[in-house]
ROLO-599638 format. One record per residue: residue in three letters; x, y, z of N, C-alpha, C in turn; residue number from 1. Coordinates in Angstrom, 1 decimal, padded with zeros to 4 digits, always signed. Layout:
BEGIN
+------+--------+---------+--------+---------+----------+--------+--------+---------+--------+-----+
! code ! n_east ! n_north !   n_up ! ca_east ! ca_north !  ca_up ! c_east ! c_north !   c_up ! pos !
+------+--------+---------+--------+---------+----------+--------+--------+---------+--------+-----+
!  ALA !      X !       Y !      Z !       X !        Y !      Z !      X !       Y !      Z ! NUM !
...
+------+--------+---------+--------+---------+----------+--------+--------+---------+--------+-----+
***
This chain:
BEGIN
+------+--------+---------+--------+---------+----------+--------+--------+---------+--------+-----+
! code ! n_east ! n_north !   n_up ! ca_east ! ca_north !  ca_up ! c_east ! c_north !   c_up ! pos !
+------+--------+---------+--------+---------+----------+--------+--------+---------+--------+-----+
!  UNK ! +015.7 !  +019.7 ! -044.7 !  +016.5 !   +019.8 ! -043.6 ! +015.7 !  +020.1 ! -042.3 !   1 !
!  UNK ! +014.7 !  +021.0 ! -042.5 !  +013.9 !   +021.4 ! -041.4 ! +013.1 !  +020.1 ! -040.8 !   2 !
!  UNK ! +012.6 !  +019.3 ! -041.7 !  +011.9 !   +018.1 ! -041.3 ! +012.8 !  +017.1 ! -040.5 !   3 !
!  UNK ! +014.1 !  +017.0 ! -040.9 !  +015.0 !   +016.1 ! -040.2 ! +015.3 !  +016.6 ! -038.8 !   4 !
!  UNK ! +015.5 !  +017.9 ! -038.7 !  +015.7 !   +018.5 ! -037.4 ! +014.5 !  +018.3 ! -036.5 !   5 !
!  UNK ! +013.3 !  +018.6 ! -037.1 !  +012.0 !   +018.5 ! -036.3 ! +011.9 !  +017.0 ! -035.9 !   6 !
!  UNK ! +012.1 !  +016.1 ! -036.8 !  +012.0 !   +014.6 ! -036.4 ! +013.0 !  +014.3 ! -035.3 !   7 !
!  UNK ! +014.2 !  +014.7 ! -035.4 !  +015.2 !   +014.5 ! -034.4 ! +014.8 !  +015.0 ! -033.0 !   8 !
!  UNK ! +014.3 !  +016.3 ! -033.0 !  +013.9 !   +016.9 ! -031.8 ! +012.7 !  +016.1 ! -031.2 !   9 !
!  UNK ! +011.8 !  +015.7 ! -032.1 !  +010.6 !   +014.9 ! -031.6 ! +011.0 !  +013.6 ! -031.0 !  10 !
!  UNK ! +011.9 !  +012.9 ! -031.7 !  +012.3 !   +011.6 ! -031.1 ! +013.1 !  +011.8 ! -029.8 !  11 !
!  UNK ! +014.0 !  +012.8 ! -029.8 !  +014.7 !   +013.1 ! -028.6 ! +013.8 !  +013.4 ! -027.4 !  12 !
!  UNK ! +012.8 !  +014.2 ! -027.7 !  +011.8 !   +014.6 ! -026.6 ! +011.1 !  +013.3 ! -026.1 !  13 !
!  UNK ! +010.7 !  +012.5 ! -027.0 !  +010.0 !   +011.2 ! -026.6 ! +010.9 !  +010.4 ! -025.7 !  14 !
!  UNK ! +012.2 !  +010.2 ! -026.1 !  +013.1 !   +009.4 ! -025.4 ! +013.4 !  +010.0 ! -024.0 !  15 !
!  UNK ! +013.6 !  +011.3 ! -024.0 !  +013.8 !   +011.9 ! -022.7 ! +012.6 !  +011.9 ! -021.8 !  16 !
!  UNK ! +011.5 !  +012.1 ! -022.4 !  +010.2 !   +012.0 ! -021.7 ! +009.9 !  +010.7 ! -021.1 !  17 !
!  UNK ! +010.2 !  +009.6 ! -021.9 !  +010.0 !   +008.3 ! -021.4 ! +011.0 !  +007.9 ! -020.3 !  18 !
!  UNK ! +012.2 !  +008.4 ! -020.3 !  +013.2 !   +008.1 ! -019.3 ! +012.8 !  +008.7 ! -018.0 !  19 !
!  UNK ! +012.3 !  +009.9 ! -018.0 !  +011.9 !   +010.6 ! -016.8 ! +010.5 !  +010.1 ! -016.2 !  20 !
!  UNK ! +009.7 !  +009.5 ! -017.1 !  +008.4 !   +009.1 ! -016.6 ! +008.4 !  +007.7 ! -016.1 !  21 !
!  UNK ! +009.5 !  +007.1 ! -015.7 !  +009.6 !   +005.8 ! -015.3 ! +009.4 !  +005.7 ! -013.7 !  22 !
!  UNK ! +008.4 !  +006.3 ! -013.2 !  +008.2 !   +006.3 ! -011.8 ! +007.8 !  +004.9 ! -011.4 !  23 !
!  UNK ! +008.2 !  +004.5 ! -010.2 !  +007.8 !   +003.2 ! -009.7 ! +006.5 !  +003.3 ! -008.9 !  24 !
!  UNK ! +005.6 !  +002.6 ! -009.4 !  +004.3 !   +002.5 ! -008.6 ! +004.0 !  +001.1 ! -008.3 !  25 !
!  UNK ! +003.6 !  +000.7 ! -007.2 !  +003.1 !   +001.6 ! -006.1 ! +004.2 !  +002.3 ! -005.4 !  26 !
!  UNK ! +003.8 !  +003.3 ! -004.6 !  +004.9 !   +004.0 ! -003.9 ! +005.5 !  +003.2 ! -002.8 !  27 !
!  UNK ! +006.8 !  +003.5 ! -002.5 !  +007.4 !   +002.7 ! -001.4 ! +006.7 !  +002.9 ! -000.1 !  28 !
!  UNK ! +007.0 !  +002.0 ! +000.8 !  +006.4 !   +002.0 ! +002.1 ! +006.7 !  +003.3 ! +002.8 !  29 !
!  UNK ! +005.6 !  +003.9 ! +003.4 !  +005.7 !   +005.2 ! +004.1 ! +005.7 !  +004.8 ! +005.6 !  30 !
!  UNK ! +006.8 !  +004.8 ! +006.2 !  +006.9 !   +004.3 ! +007.6 ! +007.1 !  +005.4 ! +008.6 !  31 !
!  UNK ! +006.2 !  +006.4 ! +008.6 !  +006.3 !   +007.5 ! +009.5 ! +006.2 !  +007.1 ! +011.0 !  32 !
!  UNK ! +005.6 !  +005.9 ! +011.2 !  +005.4 !   +005.4 ! +012.6 ! +006.7 !  +004.7 ! +013.1 !  33 !
!  UNK ! +007.6 !  +004.5 ! +012.2 !  +008.9 !   +003.9 ! +012.6 ! +008.7 !  +002.5 ! +013.2 !  34 !
!  UNK ! +008.0 !  +001.7 ! +012.5 !  +007.7 !   +000.3 ! +012.9 ! +008.8 !  -000.7 ! +012.4 !  35 !
!  UNK ! +009.4 !  -000.4 ! +011.2 !  +010.1 !   -001.4 ! +010.5 ! +011.6 !  -001.0 ! +010.3 !  36 !
!  UNK ! +012.5 !  -002.0 ! +010.2 !  +013.9 !   -001.7 ! +009.9 ! +014.0 !  -001.4 ! +008.5 !  37 !
!  UNK ! +015.2 !  -000.8 ! +008.1 !  +015.4 !   -000.4 ! +006.7 ! +015.5 !  -001.7 ! +005.9 !  38 !
!  UNK ! +016.1 !  -002.8 ! +006.4 !  +016.2 !   -004.0 ! +005.7 ! +014.8 !  -004.6 ! +005.3 !  39 !
!  UNK ! +013.9 !  -004.5 ! +006.3 !  +012.5 !   -005.1 ! +006.1 ! +011.8 !  -004.2 ! +005.1 !  40 !
!  UNK ! +012.0 !  -002.9 ! +005.2 !  +011.3 !   -002.0 ! +004.2 ! +011.8 !  -002.2 ! +002.8 !  41 !
!  UNK ! +013.1 !  -002.4 ! +002.7 !  +013.7 !   -002.7 ! +001.4 ! +013.1 !  -004.1 ! +000.8 !  42 !
!  UNK ! +013.1 !  -005.1 ! +001.6 !  +012.5 !   -006.4 ! +001.2 ! +011.0 !  -006.2 ! +000.8 !  43 !
!  UNK ! +010.3 !  -005.5 ! +001.7 !  +008.9 !   -005.3 ! +001.4 ! +008.6 !  -004.5 ! +000.2 !  44 !
!  UNK ! +009.4 !  -003.5 ! -000.1 !  +009.2 !   -002.7 ! -001.3 ! +009.5 !  -003.5 ! -002.5 !  45 !
!  UNK ! +010.5 !  -004.4 ! -002.5 !  +010.8 !   -005.3 ! -003.6 ! +009.6 !  -006.2 ! -003.8 !  46 !
!  UNK ! +009.1 !  -006.8 ! -002.8 !  +007.9 !   -007.7 ! -002.9 ! +006.7 !  -007.0 ! -003.4 !  47 !
!  UNK ! +006.5 !  -005.8 ! -003.0 !  +005.4 !   -005.0 ! -003.4 ! +005.5 !  -004.7 ! -004.9 !  48 !
!  UNK ! +006.7 !  -004.3 ! -005.4 !  +006.9 !   -004.1 ! -006.8 ! +006.7 !  -005.4 ! -007.6 !  49 !
!  UNK ! +007.2 !  -006.5 ! -007.1 !  +006.9 !   -007.8 ! -007.8 ! +005.5 !  -008.1 ! -007.9 !  50 !
!  UNK ! +004.7 !  -007.9 ! -006.8 !  +003.3 !   -008.1 ! -006.8 ! +002.6 !  -007.3 ! -007.8 !  51 !
!  UNK ! +003.0 !  -006.0 ! -007.9 !  +002.4 !   -005.1 ! -008.9 ! +002.7 !  -005.6 ! -010.3 !  52 !
!  UNK ! +003.9 !  -006.0 ! -010.5 !  +004.3 !   -006.5 ! -011.9 ! +003.5 !  -007.7 ! -012.3 !  53 !
!  UNK ! +003.3 !  -008.6 ! -011.3 !  +002.6 !   -009.9 ! -011.6 ! +001.1 !  -009.7 ! -011.7 !  54 !
!  UNK ! +000.5 !  -008.9 ! -010.8 !  -001.0 !   -008.9 ! -010.7 ! -001.6 !  -007.5 ! -011.0 !  55 !
!  UNK ! -000.8 !  -006.5 ! -011.3 !  -001.2 !   -005.2 ! -011.6 ! -002.2 !  -004.7 ! -010.5 !  56 !
!  UNK ! -001.8 !  -004.9 ! -009.3 !  -002.5 !   -004.5 ! -008.1 ! -001.6 !  -003.8 ! -007.2 !  57 !
!  UNK ! -002.1 !  -002.7 ! -006.6 !  -001.3 !   -001.9 ! -005.6 ! -001.3 !  -002.6 ! -004.3 !  58 !
!  UNK ! -000.2 !  -002.6 ! -003.6 !  -000.2 !   -002.9 ! -002.2 ! +000.6 !  -001.7 ! -001.6 !  59 !
!  UNK ! -000.2 !  -000.9 ! -000.8 !  +000.4 !   +000.3 ! -000.2 ! +000.4 !  +000.2 ! +001.3 !  60 !
!  UNK ! +001.5 !  +000.4 ! +001.9 !  +001.6 !   +000.3 ! +003.4 ! +002.1 !  +001.7 ! +003.9 !  61 !
!  UNK ! +001.3 !  +002.2 ! +004.8 !  +001.6 !   +003.5 ! +005.4 ! +001.5 !  +003.3 ! +007.0 !  62 !
!  UNK ! +002.5 !  +003.8 ! +007.7 !  +002.4 !   +003.8 ! +009.1 ! +002.4 !  +005.3 ! +009.6 !  63 !
!  UNK ! +001.7 !  +005.5 ! +010.8 !  +001.7 !   +006.8 ! +011.4 ! +002.0 !  +006.6 ! +012.9 !  64 !
!  UNK ! +002.7 !  +007.6 ! +013.5 !  +003.0 !   +007.5 ! +014.9 ! +001.8 !  +007.8 ! +015.8 !  65 !
!  UNK ! +001.0 !  +008.8 ! +015.3 !  -000.2 !   +009.1 ! +016.1 ! -001.1 !  +009.9 ! +015.2 !  66 !
!  UNK ! -002.4 !  +010.0 ! +015.6 !  -003.3 !   +010.8 ! +014.9 ! -003.3 !  +012.2 ! +015.6 !  67 !
!  UNK ! -003.8 !  +013.2 ! +014.9 !  -003.9 !   +014.5 ! +015.3 ! -004.9 !  +014.7 ! +016.4 !  68 !
!  UNK ! -004.9 !  +015.8 ! +017.1 !  -005.9 !   +016.1 ! +018.1 ! -007.3 !  +016.2 ! +017.5 !  69 !
!  UNK ! -007.4 !  +016.8 ! +016.3 !  -008.6 !   +016.9 ! +015.6 ! -009.2 !  +015.5 ! +015.2 !  70 !
!  UNK ! -008.2 !  +014.6 ! +014.8 !  -008.6 !   +013.3 ! +014.5 ! -009.1 !  +012.5 ! +015.7 !  71 !
!  UNK ! -008.4 !  +012.8 ! +016.9 !  -008.8 !   +012.1 ! +018.1 ! -010.3 !  +012.4 ! +018.5 !  72 !
!  UNK ! -010.6 !  +013.7 ! +018.3 !  -012.0 !   +014.1 ! +018.5 ! -013.0 !  +013.4 ! +017.6 !  73 !
!  UNK ! -012.6 !  +013.3 ! +016.3 !  -013.4 !   +012.6 ! +015.3 ! -013.5 !  +011.1 ! +015.7 !  74 !
!  UNK ! -012.5 !  +010.5 ! +016.2 !  -012.5 !   +009.1 ! +016.6 ! -013.5 !  +008.9 ! +017.7 !  75 !
!  UNK ! -013.5 !  +009.8 ! +018.7 !  -014.4 !   +009.7 ! +019.8 ! -015.9 !  +009.9 ! +019.3 !  76 !
!  UNK ! -016.1 !  +010.8 ! +018.4 !  -017.4 !   +011.0 ! +017.8 ! -017.9 !  +009.9 ! +017.0 !  77 !
!  UNK ! -017.1 !  +009.4 ! +016.1 !  -017.5 !   +008.4 ! +015.1 ! -017.4 !  +006.9 ! +015.6 !  78 !
!  UNK ! -016.5 !  +006.7 ! +016.6 !  -016.2 !   +005.3 ! +017.0 ! -015.1 !  +004.8 ! +016.1 !  79 !
!  UNK ! -014.4 !  +003.8 ! +016.7 !  -013.2 !   +003.3 ! +016.1 ! -013.4 !  +002.8 ! +014.6 !  80 !
!  UNK ! -014.3 !  +001.9 ! +014.4 !  -014.5 !   +001.3 ! +013.1 ! -014.8 !  +002.3 ! +012.0 !  81 !
!  UNK ! -015.8 !  +003.2 ! +012.3 !  -016.2 !   +004.2 ! +011.3 ! -015.1 !  +005.2 ! +011.0 !  82 !
!  UNK ! -014.4 !  +005.6 ! +012.1 !  -013.3 !   +006.5 ! +011.9 ! -012.2 !  +006.0 ! +011.0 !  83 !
!  UNK ! -011.7 !  +004.8 ! +011.3 !  -010.6 !   +004.2 ! +010.5 ! -011.1 !  +003.8 ! +009.1 !  84 !
!  UNK ! -012.3 !  +003.4 ! +009.0 !  -012.8 !   +003.1 ! +007.6 ! -012.9 !  +004.3 ! +006.8 !  85 !
!  UNK ! -013.3 !  +005.4 ! +007.3 !  -013.4 !   +006.7 ! +006.6 ! -012.0 !  +007.2 ! +006.3 !  86 !
!  UNK ! -011.1 !  +007.1 ! +007.2 !  -009.7 !   +007.5 ! +007.0 ! -009.0 !  +006.7 ! +005.9 !  87 !
!  UNK ! -009.2 !  +005.4 ! +005.9 !  -008.7 !   +004.5 ! +004.9 ! -009.3 !  +004.8 ! +003.5 !  88 !
!  UNK ! -010.6 !  +005.0 ! +003.5 !  -011.2 !   +005.3 ! +002.2 ! -010.8 !  +006.7 ! +001.6 !  89 !
!  UNK ! -010.6 !  +007.7 ! +002.5 !  -010.1 !   +009.0 ! +002.0 ! -008.7 !  +008.8 ! +001.5 !  90 !
!  UNK ! -007.8 !  +008.1 ! +002.2 !  -006.5 !   +007.9 ! +001.7 ! -006.4 !  +007.1 ! +000.4 !  91 !
!  UNK ! -007.2 !  +006.1 ! +000.3 !  -007.3 !   +005.3 ! -000.9 ! -007.7 !  +006.1 ! -002.1 !  92 !
!  UNK ! -008.7 !  +007.0 ! -001.9 !  -009.1 !   +007.9 ! -003.0 ! -008.0 !  +008.9 ! -003.3 !  93 !
!  UNK ! -007.3 !  +009.4 ! -002.4 !  -006.2 !   +010.3 ! -002.7 ! -005.1 !  +009.7 ! -003.5 !  94 !
!  UNK ! -004.9 !  +008.4 ! -003.2 !  -003.8 !   +007.6 ! -003.9 ! -004.3 !  +007.0 ! -005.2 !  95 !
!  UNK ! -005.6 !  +007.0 ! -005.4 !  -006.1 !   +006.3 ! -006.6 ! -005.9 !  +004.8 ! -006.5 !  96 !
!  UNK ! -006.2 !  +004.3 ! -005.3 !  -005.9 !   +002.9 ! -005.0 ! -006.6 !  +001.9 ! -006.0 !  97 !
!  UNK ! -005.8 !  +000.9 ! -006.5 !  -006.3 !   -000.2 ! -007.2 ! -005.7 !  -001.5 ! -006.7 !  98 !
!  UNK ! -006.1 !  -001.8 ! -005.4 !  -005.5 !   -002.9 ! -004.7 ! -005.8 !  -002.8 ! -003.3 !  99 !
!  UNK ! -004.7 !  -002.9 ! -002.5 !  -004.8 !   -003.0 ! -001.0 ! -004.0 !  -001.9 ! -000.4 ! 100 !
!  UNK ! -004.6 !  -001.3 ! +000.6 !  -004.0 !   -000.3 ! +001.4 ! -003.9 !  -000.7 ! +002.9 ! 101 !
!  UNK ! -002.8 !  -000.7 ! +003.5 !  -002.6 !   -001.0 ! +004.9 ! -002.2 !  +000.2 ! +005.6 ! 102 !
!  UNK ! -003.0 !  +000.6 ! +006.6 !  -002.6 !   +001.7 ! +007.5 ! -002.4 !  +001.2 ! +008.9 ! 103 !
!  UNK ! -001.2 !  +001.5 ! +009.5 !  -000.9 !   +001.1 ! +010.8 ! -000.6 !  +002.3 ! +011.6 ! 104 !
!  UNK ! -001.2 !  +002.4 ! +012.8 !  -001.0 !   +003.5 ! +013.7 ! -000.5 !  +003.0 ! +015.0 ! 105 !
!  UNK ! +000.5 !  +003.8 ! +015.6 !  +001.1 !   +003.4 ! +016.8 ! +000.3 !  +003.9 ! +018.0 ! 106 !
!  UNK ! -000.2 !  +005.2 ! +017.9 !  -001.0 !   +005.7 ! +019.0 ! -002.2 !  +006.5 ! +018.4 ! 107 !
!  UNK ! -003.4 !  +006.0 ! +018.5 !  -003.8 !   +004.7 ! +019.2 ! -003.4 !  +003.6 ! +018.3 ! 108 !
!  UNK ! -003.2 !  +002.4 ! +019.0 !  -002.8 !   +001.2 ! +018.3 ! -003.9 !  +000.7 ! +017.4 ! 109 !
!  UNK ! -003.6 !  +000.7 ! +016.1 !  -004.7 !   +000.2 ! +015.2 ! -004.1 !  -000.2 ! +013.8 ! 110 !
!  UNK ! -004.7 !  -001.2 ! +013.2 !  -004.2 !   -001.6 ! +011.9 ! -005.5 !  -001.8 ! +011.0 ! 111 !
!  UNK ! -005.5 !  -001.2 ! +009.9 !  -006.6 !   -001.2 ! +009.0 ! -006.2 !  -001.7 ! +007.6 ! 112 !
!  UNK ! -006.8 !  -002.6 ! +007.0 !  -006.6 !   -003.1 ! +005.7 ! -007.8 !  -002.7 ! +004.8 ! 113 !
!  UNK ! -007.6 !  -002.0 ! +003.8 !  -008.7 !   -001.5 ! +002.9 ! -008.4 !  -001.9 ! +001.5 ! 114 !
!  UNK ! -009.5 !  -002.3 ! +000.8 !  -009.4 !   -002.7 ! -000.6 ! -010.3 !  -001.8 ! -001.4 ! 115 !
!  UNK ! -010.0 !  -001.6 ! -002.7 !  -010.9 !   -000.9 ! -003.6 ! -012.0 !  -002.0 ! -003.9 ! 116 !
!  UNK ! -013.2 !  -001.5 ! -004.3 !  -014.3 !   -002.4 ! -004.5 ! -014.0 !  -003.6 ! -005.5 ! 117 !
!  UNK ! -013.3 !  -003.3 ! -006.6 !  -013.1 !   -004.4 ! -007.6 ! -012.1 !  -005.4 ! -007.0 ! 118 !
!  UNK ! -011.1 !  -005.0 ! -006.3 !  -010.2 !   -005.9 ! -005.7 ! -010.9 !  -006.7 ! -004.6 ! 119 !
!  UNK ! -011.8 !  -006.1 ! -003.8 !  -012.5 !   -006.8 ! -002.8 ! -013.4 !  -007.9 ! -003.3 ! 120 !
!  UNK ! -014.0 !  -007.7 ! -004.5 !  -014.9 !   -008.6 ! -005.1 ! -014.1 !  -009.9 ! -005.6 ! 121 !
!  UNK ! -013.0 !  -009.7 ! -006.2 !  -012.3 !   -010.7 ! -007.0 ! -011.0 !  -011.2 ! -006.4 ! 122 !
!  UNK ! -010.1 !  -010.2 ! -006.2 !  -008.7 !   -010.6 ! -006.0 ! -008.3 !  -010.7 ! -004.5 ! 123 !
!  UNK ! -008.9 !  -009.9 ! -003.6 !  -008.5 !   -009.9 ! -002.2 ! -009.8 !  -009.7 ! -001.4 ! 124 !
!  UNK ! -010.4 !  -010.8 ! -001.0 !  -011.7 !   -010.8 ! -000.4 ! -011.6 !  -010.4 ! +001.1 ! 125 !
!  UNK ! -012.8 !  -010.2 ! +001.7 !  -012.7 !   -009.9 ! +003.2 ! -012.1 !  -011.1 ! +003.9 ! 126 !
!  UNK ! -012.3 !  -012.3 ! +003.5 !  -011.6 !   -013.5 ! +004.1 ! -010.1 !  -013.4 ! +004.0 ! 127 !
!  UNK ! -009.6 !  -013.0 ! +002.8 !  -008.2 !   -012.8 ! +002.6 ! -007.7 !  -011.7 ! +003.5 ! 128 !
!  UNK ! -008.5 !  -010.6 ! +003.7 !  -008.1 !   -009.5 ! +004.6 ! -007.9 !  -010.0 ! +006.0 ! 129 !
!  UNK ! -008.8 !  -010.9 ! +006.5 !  -008.7 !   -011.4 ! +007.8 ! -007.5 !  -012.2 ! +008.0 ! 130 !
!  UNK ! -007.1 !  -013.0 ! +007.0 !  -005.9 !   -013.8 ! +007.0 ! -004.7 !  -013.0 ! +007.1 ! 131 !
!  UNK ! -004.6 !  -011.9 ! +006.3 !  -003.5 !   -011.0 ! +006.3 ! -003.4 !  -010.3 ! +007.7 ! 132 !
!  UNK ! -004.5 !  -009.8 ! +008.2 !  -004.5 !   -009.2 ! +009.5 ! -004.0 !  -010.1 ! +010.6 ! 133 !
!  UNK ! -004.3 !  -011.4 ! +010.5 !  -003.8 !   -012.4 ! +011.5 ! -002.3 !  -012.5 ! +011.4 ! 134 !
!  UNK ! -001.8 !  -012.4 ! +010.2 !  -000.3 !   -012.5 ! +010.0 ! +000.3 !  -011.3 ! +010.6 ! 135 !
!  UNK ! -000.2 !  -010.1 ! +010.4 !  +000.3 !   -009.0 ! +011.1 ! +000.3 !  -009.1 ! +012.6 ! 136 !
!  UNK ! -000.9 !  -009.4 ! +013.1 !  -001.1 !   -009.5 ! +014.6 ! -000.3 !  -010.6 ! +015.3 ! 137 !
!  UNK ! -000.1 !  -011.7 ! +014.6 !  +000.7 !   -012.8 ! +015.2 ! +002.1 !  -012.3 ! +015.6 ! 138 !
!  UNK ! +002.6 !  -011.6 ! +014.7 !  +004.0 !   -011.1 ! +014.9 ! +004.0 !  -009.8 ! +015.7 ! 139 !
!  UNK ! +003.1 !  -008.9 ! +015.4 !  +003.1 !   -007.6 ! +016.1 ! +002.9 !  -007.7 ! +017.6 ! 140 !
!  UNK ! +002.1 !  -008.7 ! +018.0 !  +001.9 !   -008.8 ! +019.5 ! +003.2 !  -009.2 ! +020.2 ! 141 !
!  UNK ! +004.1 !  -009.8 ! +019.4 !  +005.5 !   -010.2 ! +019.9 ! +006.5 !  -009.1 ! +019.6 ! 142 !
!  UNK ! +006.0 !  -008.0 ! +019.0 !  +006.8 !   -006.8 ! +018.6 ! +007.8 !  -007.2 ! +017.5 ! 143 !
!  UNK ! +007.5 !  -008.2 ! +016.7 !  +008.3 !   -008.6 ! +015.5 ! +007.6 !  -007.9 ! +014.3 ! 144 !
!  UNK ! +007.8 !  -006.6 ! +014.3 !  +007.1 !   -005.8 ! +013.2 ! +007.6 !  -006.2 ! +011.8 ! 145 !
!  UNK ! +008.9 !  -006.4 ! +011.7 !  +009.4 !   -006.8 ! +010.4 ! +008.8 !  -008.1 ! +009.9 ! 146 !
!  UNK ! +008.8 !  -009.1 ! +010.7 !  +008.3 !   -010.4 ! +010.3 ! +006.8 !  -010.3 ! +010.0 ! 147 !
!  UNK ! +006.1 !  -009.5 ! +010.8 !  +004.6 !   -009.3 ! +010.6 ! +004.4 !  -008.7 ! +009.2 ! 148 !
!  UNK ! +005.2 !  -007.7 ! +008.8 !  +005.0 !   -007.0 ! +007.5 ! +005.3 !  -008.0 ! +006.4 ! 149 !
!  UNK ! +006.4 !  -008.7 ! +006.5 !  +006.7 !   -009.7 ! +005.4 ! +005.8 !  -010.9 ! +005.4 ! 150 !
!  UNK ! +005.3 !  -011.4 ! +006.5 !  +004.3 !   -012.5 ! +006.5 ! +003.0 !  -012.0 ! +005.9 ! 151 !
!  UNK ! +002.6 !  -010.8 ! +006.2 !  +001.3 !   -010.3 ! +005.7 ! +001.4 !  -010.1 ! +004.2 ! 152 !
!  UNK ! +002.6 !  -009.6 ! +003.7 !  +002.7 !   -009.4 ! +002.3 ! +002.7 !  -010.8 ! +001.6 ! 153 !
!  UNK ! +003.3 !  -011.8 ! +002.2 !  +003.2 !   -013.1 ! +001.6 ! +001.7 !  -013.6 ! +001.5 ! 154 !
!  UNK ! +001.0 !  -013.3 ! +002.6 !  -000.5 !   -013.7 ! +002.6 ! -001.2 !  -012.9 ! +001.5 ! 155 !
!  UNK ! -000.9 !  -011.6 ! +001.3 !  -001.6 !   -010.8 ! +000.3 ! -001.2 !  -011.4 ! -001.1 ! 156 !
!  UNK ! +000.1 !  -011.7 ! -001.3 !  +000.5 !   -012.3 ! -002.6 ! -000.2 !  -013.6 ! -002.9 ! 157 !
!  UNK ! -000.3 !  -014.4 ! -001.8 !  -000.9 !   -015.8 ! -002.0 ! -002.4 !  -015.6 ! -002.4 ! 158 !
!  UNK ! -003.1 !  -014.7 ! -001.8 !  -004.5 !   -014.4 ! -002.1 ! -004.6 !  -013.9 ! -003.6 ! 159 !
!  UNK ! -003.7 !  -013.0 ! -004.0 !  -003.8 !   -012.5 ! -005.4 ! -003.6 !  -013.7 ! -006.3 ! 160 !
!  UNK ! -002.6 !  -014.6 ! -006.0 !  -002.3 !   -015.7 ! -006.9 ! -003.5 !  -016.6 ! -007.0 ! 161 !
!  UNK ! -004.0 !  -017.0 ! -005.8 !  -005.1 !   -017.9 ! -005.8 ! -006.4 !  -017.4 ! -006.5 ! 162 !
!  UNK ! -006.6 !  -016.1 ! -006.3 !  -007.9 !   -015.5 ! -006.8 ! -007.8 !  -015.0 ! -008.2 ! 163 !
!  UNK ! -006.6 !  -015.0 ! -008.8 !  -006.4 !   -014.5 ! -010.1 ! -006.5 !  -015.6 ! -011.2 ! 164 !
!  UNK ! -006.7 !  -016.8 ! -010.7 !  -006.8 !   -017.9 ! -011.7 ! -008.2 !  -017.9 ! -012.3 ! 165 !
+------+--------+---------+--------+---------+----------+--------+--------+---------+--------+-----+
***
């Protein structure tokens, strides 16, 4: 009798544990900079989940309205490229990135696309990054932020597809 109860408790614990452990990764878009509409974020999150399921690669998009005063000082000290590269690398490490991270800042106006080393070698090369940035910029300069996001995600997915063969 004790064994049956123990087995039932063990199975129940496993089932409950697996139900609560179904976190969706990659995380949803973090739009603190308020660039995108809710509809665009919903479409983008669906596309990001689909990309993850197909290619097992993260696509993480985070926006910020502005950098802190301390970060502004660091930006002046380090220069634009070095500052944003370091910030993206730090954030990628915090997230355990295995794919592509996009950071978009409103003030100062900046967009950075960062890839982990393995992704950069095989699945999403610097050439692919340039193409995705162009998709963002083409729409962003017209203030079509939603279209820029979705176009860039299409470019990222197309690169993953082409480079995964």
